N, C-alpha and C positions, 0 to 999 in steps of 0.2 A: 797616080799623080801625087807628088809630094804635097803635104798639107799646106805649106806656105804658098805654093803655086795656086792651090785651090782657093785659098783665101784671097789671093791677089785677083784671081778671076772673078770671084764673088764681089769684091769691092768695085772692080771695074764695071761689072754688070749693074751694080747699084747706081753708080754715077750715070750710066747711060739711061737707066729707067727714070732717074730723078732729074733729067734734063729739063730746064725750065721752059714752060710754054709761055707765049706772049699773050697776056690777058687783053680782052677786048676793051675798047674805050667806052666810056659812059658819060652821061650828061653831068654838068656841074649841079650840085645840090641847091635847092631854093633856100634852105635854112642853113645858116652858117654861124649860128650862135653857140653858146656853151653847151656842153653835153655831159651826161652822167649816166652811170648804171650799165649793167650787162643783162642782155636778154638771151637766154638759152633757147634757141629754136630746136628743141629736141627731136631728132630724127628727120628733120625737114630735108627734102632734096635740094641740091645746089641751085637749080633754076629758080625754085620757089624762094629760097633765102635771098637771092639777088633781087627778086621782085619785091619782097617784103622790106628790104633795105631802102629801096627807092620809094615805095608807096607809103611806108609807115614808120619804120625805125628811124630813118634819116629825118623826116619832117617832125617827129616827136621828140627829137633831142637825145635819143639813145646813143651812148658812147660806143658800145661794142655789142656784137652778136657772137655768141658761142655756138659753134657748130659741132655736129657729131663726128667721131673719128672717121677720117676720110680714106684710110689705108685699106688695101685689099684684105678682106676678112672671111672668116668661115661662113658657110651657109648651113644653118642648123634647121632640122625638121620643125615645121611650124613657124619659121621665121620670127623668133622672139626678138625683142629689142636689143638684148644683150649680145647677139651674135656679132655686132659691130665692134665689140670690145674683145674679140678674139682675132688678133692679126694673123695673116698668113704671109704677107710681104708688106713693103712700104710703097708699092705702086698705088697711085691715086685712082683706084677703081673700087667703088663701094656701092652699096645699095642706094646711096644718095646721088650717084652720078660718076662720070669719068673725070679724067684730069683736065680736059679742055673746059668742061662745065664748071669744075671747081675753080679754075683760074678766072673764068669769066665772072663767076659769083664774087670772088674776092675783089676784082676790079670794080664791079658794079657797086658793091657795098662801100668801098673806099670813096668812089665818086659821090655817094650819098652822104659822106661824112662819117660812116660807121666803120669802126675797126673790127676785123675778123679775128676771133680767138678760136683756135683749134683744140679740141679735146684729143690729147695724144696718149697712146697706150705704150709705155716703155717697159713696164714690169714683166710682161709675159707674152706668150703667143696663144695657141689654142689649147683646148682641153682634151681633144680626141683626134683621131684620123678623120679625113673627109675631103671634100671638094669645096673650093672657095666660091664666092659670089661670082668670080670671073672665070670659073672653070678649072682653076689650078688644083691638081691633086696633091695632097700632102699627108704626111703622117706626123703624129706628135713627136717632136724633137727633130724633125726633118722638114725644112722649109727652104724657099729659094735662097735665103741669105744665111741660114743658120743650120748647124748640125748638133748632135748630142753634146759635143764639147763646149757648146756655147751656153749650156744651161747648168744650173746648180746641180751638182752630183755629190752623193747619191740622192735620188729624189725622195721627198718627204712631203707631208701635207701640213698646212697651217692649222694647228689645233690649240695652241696656247698663246694667248696675247700677253701673257706675263713673261714670255721668253722672246727676247729680241731676235735671236738667231732663227728661231722657228718662224717668226713673222716675216723676216726679210730674206730668208734663204730657202724657204719651202714653198710649195705650190698653193696659191689661193684658189679654192674650189677646183683643184686639179688642173689648173691652167699652167702650162709649161713655163717654169720660172727662169727667166733669163739671168745669166750671171752678169749683172751690171757692173761688177768689179773688173770684168775683162776689158782690155783695151780695144779688142776687135768689136765687141758689142757696143762700147761707148762710141767708137768711130762710126759704126753703122747707124746708130741712132742719131748721132750728131749730124750725119749727112742727111737724114730724113728731116730733121728740124730745119737745117739750112735750105733744103729744097722748098719746104713750105714757106719760109721767109722770102725766098727768091721770087715767089709768086705774089708777094704783097701781104702775106699774113702778118698780123701785128702782135700776136701773143699766143700763149699756150695755157691750157688747163691740163695739168699732169694727173692722169688717172692713177689711182692706187699708189700714190706717192709714199704712203706709210710703209709699203711693202718693199721699198728700196731704201738702202742706207742713204742718209742725207749726203754723205761724202760721194757716193756713187752718182746720185742725181746731180749734184753740183758739178761733177766731172763731165757728165753728159752735156749739161747746159753750157759748160765751159768750152765745148766744141763748136758753139755757135760763132759764126764769123763776127769779128769785132765791129763790122759796119752795121750790124743789126742790133737793135736794142728792144727786144721783145718784152712785153708785159707777161709776167708769169705768175700763175697761182696754182697751188697744189692741193689735191684732195687728200687730206689727212683727217680721218675720222678719230676724234679724240674727245671722249666724254669724261676723261679722267680715270686714273687707277690702272693704266696699262704701262707696259715697259717702254713704249715709244710715245713721245710727246710731240704735239704740233709745233712747239717752240723750237725744236731742232731744225725746222725747215724755213724759219723766217729769214734767214740769211740768204736764201736762194730767191725768194719772191713772196708774194702774198699766200695766205693759207686759208682754206675753207673753215669757217667757224660754225661747226655743227651744233655747238651748245646754244648759239643764238636761236636757231630754228626750234630746238627742243624747248627752250624756255619761253620764247614768244608764243609758241603753240600752247604751252601750259597756261600762260596768262589769259589768252583769248578763249581757251576752252573752259577753264575752271577757276581762273583767278580773277583779280580785279584790276582794271586798267589804271585805276587811281594810284596803284603802287608804283607805276612807271614814273609818276611825277615826284616820287620820293626815292631817289637812288639807293638810299640805305636799305630799302625794303626789296629792291629788285636788282637793277643792273650791277650794283657793286658786289652782289652775292653770286652772280652768275659765273664769275671767273673767266671772262671773255678775253681774247687776244686784244692787244692794243689796236686802236682804230686803224693806224697806218699799215698794219699787217693783215687785216682781216677782210675776208669776203663773206659777209653774212647773207643768209637767205632764210625765208620761211620754210621752203621745201626745195629739194632737188629731186632728180629722177629716181633716186633710191629711197629717200625717206618718205616721199609721198606714197610710195607703193608698199612700204612696210608698216604704215599706219602710225608712225611716230611723229608725223608732222601734219599740219593742216594742208589740204590740197584743194583743187578746183571743185571737188564734190561738196566742200563745206560752204560754197556759195558766198554770201555776203560776209561771213566770218573771215573767210580766206581773203576776200577783197580788202577788208579793213586792216588785216594784219599786213598786207602788202603796202597799203597806204602808209602805215606807221613806219615800216621798214625803209621806205623811200624818203620819208620825212625826217627820220631821226638821224642826227649827225654821227654815224658810225660806219666805218669801213667802206668798201666798194661793193654795193649790193648787187645780188644776182636774182633775177626773176626767171623761173622756169616756165616755158610755154610748151604744153604737151599735146599728145593725141588722147582721145577718149579711150580709157582702158577699163577692162572688167576683171582682170586678174594680174598678178605680179609679173608674169612672163609675157603677156600679150604684146605683140609687136604693132607697129604702125600699119596703116592700110598698105597691102602688098600685092603686086602683080604676080602672075604665074612664073615669071622669070626671076622673082626675088627682089625686084626693084621696088622702092617705096613710091606709093601714089600720093603725091603731095596735096596740099589744100587748094592750090590754084588749079582750075580746070579751064578748058578751052573757052574763050570768050570773056573770062574774068579780066577786069581792068585794075581798079584800085583795091577791090575787096575780094579775098579768096573765098569762093562759095563753099569750100570744104569746112569753113569755120562756122557756118550757119547752125545755130542751136547746138553748139559744141559737138557737132557730128560731121565727120569722124574726128576732126581736129578741134581741140578746145580753144586754142589761140587766146589764152588768158592775158597775154601781154597787150591785147587789144581791148580788154575790158576798160570802160571809161575811167574808173577810179584809178586803175593801175597805169594806163597809158599816159594820162596827163600829169602824173607825178614825176616823170622823168624830167620834164621841164622845170618843175618846182625844185627838184634836187639840184639840177645844174645851176639854177638861179640863186640858190642859197648856200653854195659851197663857201662863199666868203664870210659867212657867219657860222662857224663851227661850234655852235653853242645852243642851249635850250633856255629860253627866257620866257617871261610872262606866263609861267606855268599856272594852270588852273585844273581842278578836278572837283567832282561832286561827292567824292568819298566812295564812289562805286565804279560805274562803267562809262562815265563821261569825262573826257579830258580835252585840254587845249593847250597849245604852247606856240611860241614864236621862235623863229630862227633869227635872233637879233632883230634887225629892222628890215630884213629881206623877205620874210615869209611867215605865214601863220596857218596852222592846221587845227581843226577841231574834229574829234572822233566820238561818235555816239554808238556804243556797243549795246545799248539798252533797247528794249522794244518800244518804250515810250519816247516822247520827244524831248529835245533840248531847246531851251529858250533862255538865253543869257546875253548880257552886255559884257563883253570881254576885251581886255587889252590885247591888241594885235601886234604892237611894235611897229606897225606900218605908218607911213606918212598919210595924211588926209587925202581922200579921193575916192573914186568909184572903181571897184575891182571886179574882175570876172571870177566867180567861184568855179574853178576849173574841174571840180568834181560833180557839178550838177548838170553838166553838158560838155560840149567839146570846146577846145580852145586851140586856135591856130597860132603857133609860135611866130610865124612870119608876118601874117596879116593882122594878128590880134583879134580876129573875129571870134566872138563869144556866143555860143548857142545856149548857154546855161543862164542862171540868174546872176544878178550883180549884187554886190554888198558894199555899202558905204562906210568908210572909215572916217570918224570925226577928227577934229583938229587935235584932240587929246590922245588919238591913237586907238580909241575904243570903237567897237562895232557891235551891232545887235545881231547875234548869231542864232538862227533857228535851224534845227535839224530834226527830221523824222527819225523813227527808229532804224538802227543798223545802217546809218549813213555817215558821211564825213564831208567836210568843207575844206578847201585850200585856196589861199590867196597868196600872191607874191608880187614883188616889184614889177616884173615883166608883164603880169596880168592886169596892171593898172590901166584903166580905160580912159580916165579923165582926172 
């Protein structure tokens, strides 16, 4: 059969497989106020993501949930987490669920006020021959929509990050490297993105973006139908000194700021928090992307596993770093919520058929029992100090500044976000006892980090803090804790 006819048939097959499903209707959210931040529910099944949007992310004021790659993927012995990053086709059948379940999840999250961001893998396919999670047999360079002509030839391996061509035209850890300069590849991947958008997806996180030329990626994104306006951010690992810079990708969308995680980890592990109150000693020297371009994070699913970043195993230290990240006026922050892992490759809880066993079990209502005592799911996004900071960030976006700065010269700091919010962080083992300027109007406020705070009813289960007519408040903190007040948490 002529090559052109084969490609036409493949394209037609793609359109049939990507026909949009009608998502299920869901209830109107109870909370309709401002939202901020992204929570990555790493490896969660679709049904559970939908429940979490309704039960927690929506009511807590989270703007978006990032979900695991949803395309048909390789099934690898031992079911490691990274098998979902080895696509076999663009059918929506993965270890997280099928197309109908994915569509229902998107609809449910939207009804809860939460945007769905999909992690998309456009750079490559699989690393070996095998069988997919859905039972499709494939060989490397031979897939339902691609043949050898659709990959960079001759094949080579990424070995030199000082060589642009090597990084962008060779195989990352032996994964078949798609020729993203090819019009057919761009058309096929553009159809995949449009299909996701047709189901109500609101944005994309582009995996391994650094391994695609920015012009190629822009051309693929350019295939998105003009009626859609997705939020886009790209994974570009850039600590400096390489041939490819994160700055090349800012014209396409936001970019991951890995340096933020590296440096905030350094400050919390071995530095002094007081330096953060003096930009010339810290932030100005970090070389970060401009705030409007950046997606900062303490850790992501890669850095927490390689030991370069704080992670849930650091307990209160990790908690406080997340508080600061959500409080500080920089970028569009990402919080990663993971499963409990013991080694770098360990996958989430898995059934014998390869499907993920999520944190919600039969009989669960508002709380997923699989999150209990971080076994087997950590659910860090539900930790009190982290969860209640999404409301703080949303309420303080109108004051994109740091004011009323205070520090003790060591590990205790405090600052306000204009007149909209105030945060104090004590990274010391001893207590903090200070009268500080909060920038807030006089009144009684809920300290949202000492208990729970309901954004809709303003019910406060934690302590209250009184702000005097001059804007000061007496702040006391025990070791390794924080406090946060903001306009919306004012009780009287």
